[in-house]
N, C-alpha and C positions, 0 to 999 in steps of 0.2 A: 737675361743681362739687361735689355732695354725695357724696363718696366717702369711704372709710375712711382712706386716706392724707391727704386734706384735713382730715378730722376730727382726725386725730392732729396735723397742723400747727397747727390751731386751738387744740388743747389745750396744745401747746407754747407758743404765743404767750401763752396766759393764765398760764403759769408766770412770765413776766417781772415783772409787778407783784407777784406773790406772793413771789418771790425777793427783791425790793427791800424789801419790807415785813419779811420775816423777818430779813434781814441788817442792815438799818439801825435799823428801829424796835424789833424785838425782841431783836436780836443773838443770834438762835437759829441759830448757824452750822451745826449739825448738820442742822436741818430745811432751811436754805437750800441746803446741799450736796445734800440728797436732791432738792429741786426741780431743781437744775442737772442731777443724774443722770437724772432722769426726762426732762428736756428733751433731753439727749444721747441717751437710748435712743429717744425718739420720733423724733429727727432720723434715726436710723439706720433704724428700722422703717418710717417713712412712705415713704422711697424704695424699700426692699425690697418692701413690700406694693404700691406703685404698679406696679412692674415685674411682680411675681408675678401680681397681679389684672388686669394690663393696664388700670390706672386712672390712668396718668400724665396730667397735665393742665398746661396752660399756667399756671394758678393755682398749682399745686404748684411748678412750675419757678421761678417768680417769688417765691413766698412763702417757700420753703425757705431760700435764701441770705439773704433780707431778715431773716427771723426769727433766723437764725444771727448776723447782724451786730447785731441788737438785743440778743440775749443777751450777746454779747461786750461790747457798748457798756455795757449795764446793770451787767454784772459789773465791768468796768474802773472805772466810776464808783464802784461800792460799795467796791471794794478800795482805791481811791485815797482815798476819804473815811475809811475805816478804817485808813489808813496801812499797807497791806499790800504795796503795789507802788510803784515809783518813777514819776515822771512821764514819764521817757524812754521807758519801755516803752509807756505809753499813746500818747505822741506818734508813735512809730514805727508802731504798728497803725493809728492814725487817719489818718496821712499816706498809708499804703498804701491804705487804703479810699477816701480822697478821690481819689487818683489813679485808682483803678479805676472810681470813680463818674463822673469826667470822661471817661474812655475810653468808658464805656457811653453817656454822653450824646452824645459825638461820633459813635459808631457809629449811634445812633438818628437823630441829625440827618442823617446821610448815607444813611439807609434801609439800613444794612447789619445783617446778623443779629447778635444779642447774643452775647456770648462764652458758651461752654458750660463749666460748672464741670468741672474735671478731677479725676481721682482724687488727684493730689498737692494740689490745692486742698482737697479734702475732708480728706485726711490733716492738712493744716496746720490746718484748723478744729478737727478732733478733738484734735490735740495742744493747741491753746489751750484748748479746752473741758475737757480734763483738768487743765490747769495752773491755771486760774482757781479752781476749788473747792479745789485743794490750798493755794493761797495763802490762802484763807479758813480752812482748817483749820489752816494755819501760825501763825495768831494765837493758837492754844492754847499755853499755857505748860507744855508736857509733852513727853515723848518722841515722841508722835504729831505734835505741832506741828513738831518738829525734822525728822522724817521727811518730813512734808508739804512743809516748806519746800524741802528738797533735791530731792524728786521734782518739786514744782511748777516750780522753776527748770529742771530738766532738760527737762521737757515744754515749758515757755515758750520756751526757747532753740531747741530743735529746731523748734517750731511757728513761731517768727519766721523762722528760716532758710527753712523751706518756704514760709511766708506771702509773704515777699519774693521768693523764687525763682519761685513760681507767678505773682506779679504780673508779673515779667519775661517769663515764658512767655506770659501773657495779652496783654501789650504787643506782643510779637512777632507773636502770632496776629492781633491787631487791625490791626497795620501791614500784614501780608501780605494780609489780607482787603481792606483799603482799596487796596493796590497792585493786587491781582487784579481788583478792580472797576474801577479806573481804566484798566487794561490792556484789559479787555473793552469799556469804553465807547469808548476810542480806536479799537478795531477796528470797532465799530459806526459810529462817525463816519466812518471811512475808507470803509467799504462804501457809505455813503450819499452820499459825495462825487462 
């Protein structure tokens, strides 16, 4: 429970309210982007350290993707309130996460193992985590804002393709898991008949 990777995860969690405060109350976009960058770095290093130090934990496995979603959610709300992104982008990402939440609940209800985050799932999240701070920087009325706008949309579109693609992959994995469990159960039922 008290491991270096879990400590990094907790520090990353504390960055969420700090980011919201900096981006909305202070409109200190540079500082807000730095908080997001630190959040992204700790997301990378907590997993690396967990494997390197053999300190992987169930808490870390659950907290890591949850905090990723909280970061993305907080950033989307901030960007929408600051009029930096359109509503359809938010709706697409939220709908995907709702579908995955329902799948996770169904798997849990059927006592099936939870889905494991894939490399492509991580890549999708990283693309979105790169895009969102760029959208914040794109609010600047300068050449940096223009470059950030272009790069932000490039990362966002690629991230959304991966995000939706991995959701389809996760759904197929969940279906196969349920199908495999049903097949095993029917074999057990036949052997007891």
